[in-house]
C-alpha angles and dihedrals in degrees: 000000000000089000091052091049089050092053092048091049091050092050090048091052092049091051089048092052092047092050091047090051090050092052093051098034092106094037099050113025122168117302111263099189135016130166139171108228136189099180147022117320144160133220130193105229096170108153093005121132102203141013134164140200115210120198119175105295098354136069131190114206119202125200135174117276094249095053106130097195123109120250091256092052091049092050090048090052091053091048090051091054095041115032091190088073090060093043103047111014121093102171126051133183131181127219118192124202120325120357143075137274139160126245106258091234112163094189109071131308126012127225120227113231119196128184115196142156116256123175093334095313131104109234126195110200129186119207126201139048094268131133112246146132126244121199137168148180133214125259117291121245114277117267118201092211096052096078091060095047117099114237109246121234116271143124107322094359128122108254130223089263092079143021116279109276093007111163128209131181118237128187115232112220117198131179124245116297093003137102141198116233117197124206091249089066098256117134125202125197098187136295098035122125123237125197111224134177113244110252095012120122120235123193122212144160133216114244137191113221129225104270091214096060106009092238134131118198138115091299102033132058126348135273121226117243094227114096115212126197122212127194127177118214136173125262099264094052091042092055092051092050092045091053089055094045093051088065089068108041093164090065105030134054107205124194134157092261102039150006116222120201101205092193102048092029093231126144124203110200122203101226091190095057117121090245103023115187145133104262112199097195133184119279094014094060110005142009130217108233126199119196122213137173127229094230103035139321092226113117090351118122141190128214128191120207113257090351111062099021091165105057115238131208117240090006123199115180140166111240133180112268117244094023131120110228128196109233133177131202124217137189101208101312095335117107109231100180149308130246139179108236121199109215110227137154118269111257090215092249099094132080092304102054096160113110087231091062103044087107088068119076130188135220117192120200116220092234 
Protein backbone atom coordinates (compact mmCIF):
# COMPACT_ATOMS: atom_id res chain seq x y z
CA UNK A 1 0.00 0.00 0.00
CA UNK A 2 2.81 2.39 0.93
CA UNK A 3 4.50 1.58 -2.38
CA UNK A 4 1.27 2.33 -4.28
CA UNK A 5 0.84 5.65 -2.43
CA UNK A 6 4.44 6.53 -3.28
CA UNK A 7 3.84 5.86 -6.97
CA UNK A 8 0.65 7.96 -6.96
CA UNK A 9 2.47 10.81 -5.19
CA UNK A 10 5.32 10.69 -7.70
CA UNK A 11 2.90 10.79 -10.64
CA UNK A 12 1.05 13.72 -9.05
CA UNK A 13 4.32 15.65 -8.62
CA UNK A 14 5.30 14.99 -12.24
CA UNK A 15 1.91 16.23 -13.49
CA UNK A 16 2.27 19.32 -11.28
CA UNK A 17 5.70 20.10 -12.68
CA UNK A 18 4.49 19.62 -16.27
CA UNK A 19 1.52 21.92 -15.70
CA UNK A 20 3.75 24.50 -14.05
CA UNK A 21 6.14 24.34 -16.99
CA UNK A 22 3.22 24.79 -19.40
CA UNK A 23 2.00 27.86 -17.53
CA UNK A 24 5.43 29.51 -17.63
CA UNK A 25 6.54 28.18 -21.01
CA UNK A 26 6.06 31.56 -22.66
CA UNK A 27 7.26 33.54 -19.64
CA UNK A 28 10.52 31.67 -18.99
CA UNK A 29 11.89 29.96 -22.10
CA UNK A 30 15.41 28.54 -22.22
CA UNK A 31 18.26 30.96 -21.56
CA UNK A 32 19.73 32.23 -24.83
CA UNK A 33 22.78 34.01 -23.42
CA UNK A 34 24.65 33.95 -20.14
CA UNK A 35 28.06 35.33 -19.27
CA UNK A 36 30.21 35.91 -16.21
CA UNK A 37 31.59 39.44 -16.37
CA UNK A 38 34.16 41.47 -14.45
CA UNK A 39 33.87 44.74 -16.34
CA UNK A 40 31.74 46.94 -18.57
CA UNK A 41 29.75 45.23 -21.31
CA UNK A 42 26.79 45.64 -23.66
CA UNK A 43 24.05 43.27 -24.85
CA UNK A 44 21.59 43.63 -27.69
CA UNK A 45 18.19 42.76 -26.16
CA UNK A 46 16.12 43.87 -29.15
CA UNK A 47 12.90 41.85 -29.17
CA UNK A 48 13.70 40.13 -25.87
CA UNK A 49 11.13 39.95 -23.10
CA UNK A 50 13.33 39.47 -20.04
CA UNK A 51 16.97 39.67 -18.93
CA UNK A 52 18.67 39.82 -15.55
CA UNK A 53 21.98 40.86 -14.01
CA UNK A 54 22.97 38.93 -10.90
CA UNK A 55 25.61 40.32 -8.57
CA UNK A 56 26.35 38.48 -5.31
CA UNK A 57 23.14 38.74 -3.25
CA UNK A 58 21.16 41.04 -5.59
CA UNK A 59 19.59 40.73 -9.02
CA UNK A 60 18.08 43.35 -11.35
CA UNK A 61 15.48 41.93 -13.74
CA UNK A 62 14.69 43.84 -16.95
CA UNK A 63 11.52 43.41 -19.01
CA UNK A 64 10.04 45.15 -22.03
CA UNK A 65 8.02 48.29 -21.37
CA UNK A 66 4.72 46.68 -22.35
CA UNK A 67 5.10 43.72 -19.98
CA UNK A 68 1.81 43.49 -18.05
CA UNK A 69 3.04 41.19 -15.29
CA UNK A 70 3.54 42.36 -11.72
CA UNK A 71 7.05 42.69 -10.32
CA UNK A 72 6.61 39.46 -8.33
CA UNK A 73 5.50 37.57 -11.45
CA UNK A 74 8.49 38.88 -13.39
CA UNK A 75 10.90 37.86 -10.62
CA UNK A 76 9.29 34.39 -10.47
CA UNK A 77 9.73 34.03 -14.24
CA UNK A 78 13.45 34.86 -13.94
CA UNK A 79 13.83 32.38 -11.09
CA UNK A 80 12.12 29.71 -13.18
CA UNK A 81 14.62 30.24 -16.00
CA UNK A 82 17.66 30.56 -13.72
CA UNK A 83 17.49 28.49 -10.49
CA UNK A 84 20.58 30.28 -9.13
CA UNK A 85 18.43 33.36 -8.61
CA UNK A 86 16.17 31.43 -6.27
CA UNK A 87 19.08 29.77 -4.48
CA UNK A 88 21.46 32.66 -3.80
CA UNK A 89 19.72 36.02 -4.36
CA UNK A 90 18.05 37.88 -1.49
CA UNK A 91 17.24 41.23 -3.07
CA UNK A 92 15.43 41.75 -6.38
CA UNK A 93 14.54 44.87 -8.40
CA UNK A 94 12.69 45.25 -11.69
CA UNK A 95 13.48 47.70 -14.52
CA UNK A 96 10.88 48.15 -17.25
CA UNK A 97 11.63 49.47 -20.72
CA UNK A 98 14.28 52.14 -21.21
CA UNK A 99 16.08 53.60 -18.22
CA UNK A 100 18.75 52.89 -15.63
CA UNK A 101 18.94 51.19 -12.25
CA UNK A 102 21.50 49.63 -9.96
CA UNK A 103 21.69 45.99 -8.99
CA UNK A 104 20.22 45.74 -5.44
CA UNK A 105 23.34 44.02 -4.17
CA UNK A 106 23.56 44.11 -0.39
CA UNK A 107 27.10 42.74 -0.31
CA UNK A 108 29.46 45.43 -1.58
CA UNK A 109 29.38 47.52 -4.75
CA UNK A 110 26.44 47.82 -7.15
CA UNK A 111 26.56 47.65 -10.94
CA UNK A 112 24.71 50.27 -13.00
CA UNK A 113 22.47 48.76 -15.69
CA UNK A 114 21.18 51.00 -18.49
CA UNK A 115 18.79 50.07 -21.30
CA UNK A 116 18.67 52.52 -24.22
CA UNK A 117 17.84 52.72 -27.91
CA UNK A 118 20.82 52.90 -30.28
CA UNK A 119 20.48 52.86 -34.07
CA UNK A 120 17.18 51.02 -33.93
CA UNK A 121 18.37 48.43 -31.42
CA UNK A 122 17.69 48.05 -27.70
CA UNK A 123 21.00 47.86 -25.85
CA UNK A 124 21.47 46.71 -22.25
CA UNK A 125 24.78 47.99 -20.89
CA UNK A 126 26.46 47.27 -17.57
CA UNK A 127 28.82 49.83 -16.08
CA UNK A 128 31.52 49.18 -13.50
CA UNK A 129 34.35 46.77 -12.87
CA UNK A 130 32.25 44.39 -10.82
CA UNK A 131 31.91 40.63 -10.95
CA UNK A 132 28.44 39.57 -12.04
CA UNK A 133 26.43 37.33 -14.36
CA UNK A 134 24.11 38.52 -17.13
CA UNK A 135 21.46 36.22 -18.60
CA UNK A 136 18.44 36.56 -20.86
CA UNK A 137 15.56 34.87 -22.61
CA UNK A 138 13.82 35.47 -25.96
CA UNK A 139 10.54 37.29 -26.41
CA UNK A 140 7.42 35.53 -25.13
CA UNK A 141 4.69 34.40 -27.48
CA UNK A 142 2.22 37.14 -28.43
CA UNK A 143 -0.91 37.42 -26.32
CA UNK A 144 -3.92 39.19 -27.81
CA UNK A 145 -5.06 40.40 -24.37
CA UNK A 146 -1.73 41.91 -23.37
CA UNK A 147 -2.12 45.08 -25.42
CA UNK A 148 -5.27 46.02 -23.53
CA UNK A 149 -3.82 45.33 -20.07
CA UNK A 150 -2.60 48.35 -18.11
CA UNK A 151 1.03 48.14 -17.04
CA UNK A 152 1.18 47.90 -13.22
CA UNK A 153 3.25 50.33 -11.19
CA UNK A 154 6.85 49.31 -10.56
CA UNK A 155 10.42 50.48 -11.00
CA UNK A 156 10.62 52.23 -14.34
CA UNK A 157 6.96 51.62 -15.20
CA UNK A 158 4.29 54.16 -15.99
CA UNK A 159 1.99 54.38 -12.98
CA UNK A 160 -1.76 54.57 -12.82
CA UNK A 161 -1.51 58.36 -12.48
CA UNK A 162 -0.91 58.77 -16.21
CA UNK A 163 -1.36 57.04 -19.55
CA UNK A 164 1.24 54.43 -20.42
CA UNK A 165 4.27 56.13 -21.97
CA UNK A 166 2.92 59.65 -21.26
CA UNK A 167 5.71 62.23 -21.48
CA UNK A 168 5.98 65.54 -19.61
CA UNK A 169 8.62 68.27 -19.73
CA UNK A 170 10.38 69.22 -16.49
CA UNK A 171 12.83 72.07 -15.90
CA UNK A 172 16.11 71.09 -14.27
CA UNK A 173 17.22 73.67 -11.67
CA UNK A 174 20.88 73.56 -10.62
CA UNK A 175 22.84 75.78 -8.17
CA UNK A 176 25.69 78.07 -9.21
CA UNK A 177 28.76 76.34 -10.69
CA UNK A 178 27.15 72.91 -10.50
CA UNK A 179 25.46 70.49 -12.89
CA UNK A 180 23.16 67.47 -12.87
CA UNK A 181 24.38 64.41 -14.79
CA UNK A 182 21.75 61.76 -15.64
CA UNK A 183 22.54 58.08 -16.18
CA UNK A 184 21.76 58.41 -19.90
CA UNK A 185 24.76 60.74 -20.27
CA UNK A 186 22.87 64.04 -20.47
CA UNK A 187 24.18 66.96 -18.37
CA UNK A 188 22.11 69.99 -17.29
CA UNK A 189 23.54 73.27 -16.00
CA UNK A 190 20.29 74.92 -14.95
CA UNK A 191 17.16 76.14 -16.71
CA UNK A 192 17.03 73.43 -19.42
CA UNK A 193 13.94 71.28 -19.98
CA UNK A 194 14.00 67.48 -19.85
CA UNK A 195 11.30 65.19 -21.28
CA UNK A 196 10.47 62.35 -18.88
CA UNK A 197 7.95 59.53 -18.91
CA UNK A 198 5.40 59.79 -16.10
CA UNK A 199 6.08 57.10 -13.50
CA UNK A 200 9.50 56.17 -14.88
CA UNK A 201 12.55 56.41 -12.64
CA UNK A 202 15.57 58.49 -13.70
CA UNK A 203 18.94 58.26 -11.96
CA UNK A 204 21.27 61.24 -11.64
CA UNK A 205 24.20 62.64 -9.67
CA UNK A 206 25.12 66.15 -8.54
CA UNK A 207 28.33 67.49 -10.06
CA UNK A 208 30.63 70.46 -9.51
CA UNK A 209 31.85 72.03 -12.74
CA UNK A 210 35.36 73.16 -13.65
CA UNK A 211 35.47 76.81 -12.54
CA UNK A 212 37.75 77.72 -15.45
CA UNK A 213 35.36 76.66 -18.22
CA UNK A 214 32.02 75.94 -16.50
CA UNK A 215 31.96 72.37 -17.83
CA UNK A 216 31.36 68.96 -16.26
CA UNK A 217 32.56 65.89 -18.19
CA UNK A 218 35.12 63.10 -17.80
CA UNK A 219 37.97 65.61 -17.73
CA UNK A 220 36.34 68.58 -16.00
CA UNK A 221 34.69 68.93 -12.60
CA UNK A 222 33.71 66.11 -10.27
CA UNK A 223 30.64 63.92 -9.88
CA UNK A 224 29.10 63.28 -6.49
CA UNK A 225 29.07 59.69 -5.28
CA UNK A 226 25.41 59.78 -4.18
CA UNK A 227 22.96 58.43 -6.77
CA UNK A 228 19.53 60.10 -6.73
CA UNK A 229 16.36 58.75 -8.34
CA UNK A 230 13.66 61.02 -9.76
CA UNK A 231 10.11 60.05 -10.72
CA UNK A 232 7.37 62.38 -12.01
CA UNK A 233 3.75 61.65 -11.02
CA UNK A 234 0.42 63.42 -11.42
CA UNK A 235 -1.25 65.56 -8.75
CA UNK A 236 -3.56 62.94 -7.23
CA UNK A 237 -0.80 60.42 -6.68
CA UNK A 238 1.53 63.16 -5.46
CA UNK A 239 -0.99 64.30 -2.81
CA UNK A 240 -1.39 60.75 -1.51
CA UNK A 241 2.38 60.25 -1.27
CA UNK A 242 2.85 63.68 0.33
CA UNK A 243 0.26 62.88 3.02
CA UNK A 244 2.23 59.76 3.94
CA UNK A 245 5.59 61.55 3.88
CA UNK A 246 4.36 64.32 6.18
CA UNK A 247 4.01 61.70 8.91
CA UNK A 248 7.81 61.34 9.00
CA UNK A 249 9.32 64.85 8.74
CA UNK A 250 12.74 63.65 9.90
CA UNK A 251 13.05 61.53 6.78
CA UNK A 252 11.08 63.43 4.13
CA UNK A 253 11.21 66.99 2.80
CA UNK A 254 7.76 67.78 1.41
CA UNK A 255 7.02 70.78 -0.82
CA UNK A 256 4.32 71.56 -3.33
CA UNK A 257 6.54 70.58 -6.24
CA UNK A 258 8.39 67.56 -4.84
CA UNK A 259 8.88 65.01 -2.06
CA UNK A 260 12.47 64.19 -1.14
CA UNK A 261 13.26 60.95 0.68
CA UNK A 262 16.52 61.86 2.42
CA UNK A 263 17.22 58.22 3.30
CA UNK A 264 16.62 56.49 -0.03
CA UNK A 265 17.66 59.61 -2.01
CA UNK A 266 14.52 59.53 -4.15
CA UNK A 267 12.59 62.54 -5.45
CA UNK A 268 8.93 62.48 -6.44
CA UNK A 269 8.12 65.45 -8.71
CA UNK A 270 4.58 66.80 -9.07
CA UNK A 271 4.32 67.16 -12.85
CA UNK A 272 1.02 69.07 -12.50
CA UNK A 273 2.49 71.82 -10.28
CA UNK A 274 2.26 75.39 -11.61
CA UNK A 275 6.07 75.57 -11.85
CA UNK A 276 7.09 71.93 -12.06
CA UNK A 277 10.83 71.32 -11.93
CA UNK A 278 13.57 69.24 -10.35
CA UNK A 279 14.89 71.45 -7.57
CA UNK A 280 18.34 70.40 -6.42
CA UNK A 281 18.36 72.40 -3.21
CA UNK A 282 21.00 72.97 -0.54
CA UNK A 283 21.53 70.29 2.15
CA UNK A 284 19.54 67.65 0.30
CA UNK A 285 21.80 67.69 -2.76
CA UNK A 286 24.78 69.97 -2.14
CA UNK A 287 26.49 71.96 0.61
CA UNK A 288 28.23 75.34 0.43
CA UNK A 289 31.74 74.94 1.90
CA UNK A 290 33.96 77.74 3.19
CA UNK A 291 37.67 77.09 3.70
CA UNK A 292 39.66 78.79 6.48
CA UNK A 293 43.17 78.59 7.94
CA UNK A 294 44.12 78.29 11.62
CA UNK A 295 46.65 81.13 11.51
CA UNK A 296 45.07 83.56 9.05
CA UNK A 297 43.14 83.47 5.78
CA UNK A 298 45.31 86.26 4.31
CA UNK A 299 47.30 85.13 1.25
CA UNK A 300 46.27 81.53 1.92
CA UNK A 301 44.42 79.70 -0.82
CA UNK A 302 42.49 76.49 -1.43
CA UNK A 303 42.33 74.43 -4.61
CA UNK A 304 39.95 71.56 -5.41
CA UNK A 305 41.00 68.85 -7.84
CA UNK A 306 39.35 69.26 -11.31
CA UNK A 307 37.10 72.03 -9.90
CA UNK A 308 39.16 74.98 -8.65
CA UNK A 309 42.35 74.35 -10.60
CA UNK A 310 43.59 77.87 -9.86
CA UNK A 311 43.60 78.12 -6.02
CA UNK A 312 41.47 80.90 -4.56
CA UNK A 313 41.79 82.86 -1.32
CA UNK A 314 38.86 82.68 1.15
CA UNK A 315 37.16 80.09 -1.03
CA UNK A 316 33.42 79.32 -0.79
CA UNK A 317 32.16 76.64 -3.16
CA UNK A 318 29.10 74.43 -3.70
CA UNK A 319 30.03 70.73 -3.51
CA UNK A 320 27.96 67.51 -3.85
CA UNK A 321 26.69 66.26 -0.49
CA UNK A 322 28.00 62.91 0.69
CA UNK A 323 31.12 63.06 -1.49
CA UNK A 324 34.81 62.98 -0.56
CA UNK A 325 36.68 65.77 -2.35
CA UNK A 326 40.45 66.17 -2.85
CA UNK A 327 41.50 69.63 -1.64
CA UNK A 328 44.90 71.35 -1.36
CA UNK A 329 46.08 74.27 0.79
CA UNK A 330 48.52 76.94 -0.41
CA UNK A 331 50.47 79.83 1.10
CA UNK A 332 50.79 82.14 -1.87
CA UNK A 333 52.00 79.71 -4.55
CA UNK A 334 53.54 77.24 -2.08
CA UNK A 335 51.68 73.93 -1.58
CA UNK A 336 51.18 73.34 2.14
CA UNK A 337 49.33 70.04 2.00
CA UNK A 338 46.44 67.99 0.61
CA UNK A 339 43.43 66.50 2.39
CA UNK A 340 40.33 64.48 1.52
CA UNK A 341 37.27 66.40 2.71
CA UNK A 342 33.92 64.66 3.22
CA UNK A 343 31.11 67.03 2.24
CA UNK A 344 28.43 67.01 4.92
CA UNK A 345 25.75 69.37 6.21
CA UNK A 346 26.64 71.74 9.05
CA UNK A 347 25.22 70.51 12.36
CA UNK A 348 24.61 74.13 13.44
CA UNK A 349 27.32 73.93 16.07
CA UNK A 350 30.19 75.33 14.04
CA UNK A 351 31.17 78.87 13.13
CA UNK A 352 27.77 79.53 11.56
CA UNK A 353 25.41 78.58 14.40
CA UNK A 354 22.42 80.54 13.08
CA UNK A 355 19.63 78.30 11.80
CA UNK A 356 19.71 80.38 8.65
CA UNK A 357 23.29 79.31 7.96
CA UNK A 358 23.21 75.58 8.67
CA UNK A 359 23.46 75.07 4.91
CA UNK A 360 27.00 76.47 5.07
CA UNK A 361 29.78 74.26 6.40
CA UNK A 362 33.39 75.09 7.25
CA UNK A 363 36.68 73.34 6.78
CA UNK A 364 39.67 74.74 8.64
CA UNK A 365 43.16 73.91 7.47
CA UNK A 366 45.74 73.21 10.22
CA UNK A 367 48.10 75.85 8.80
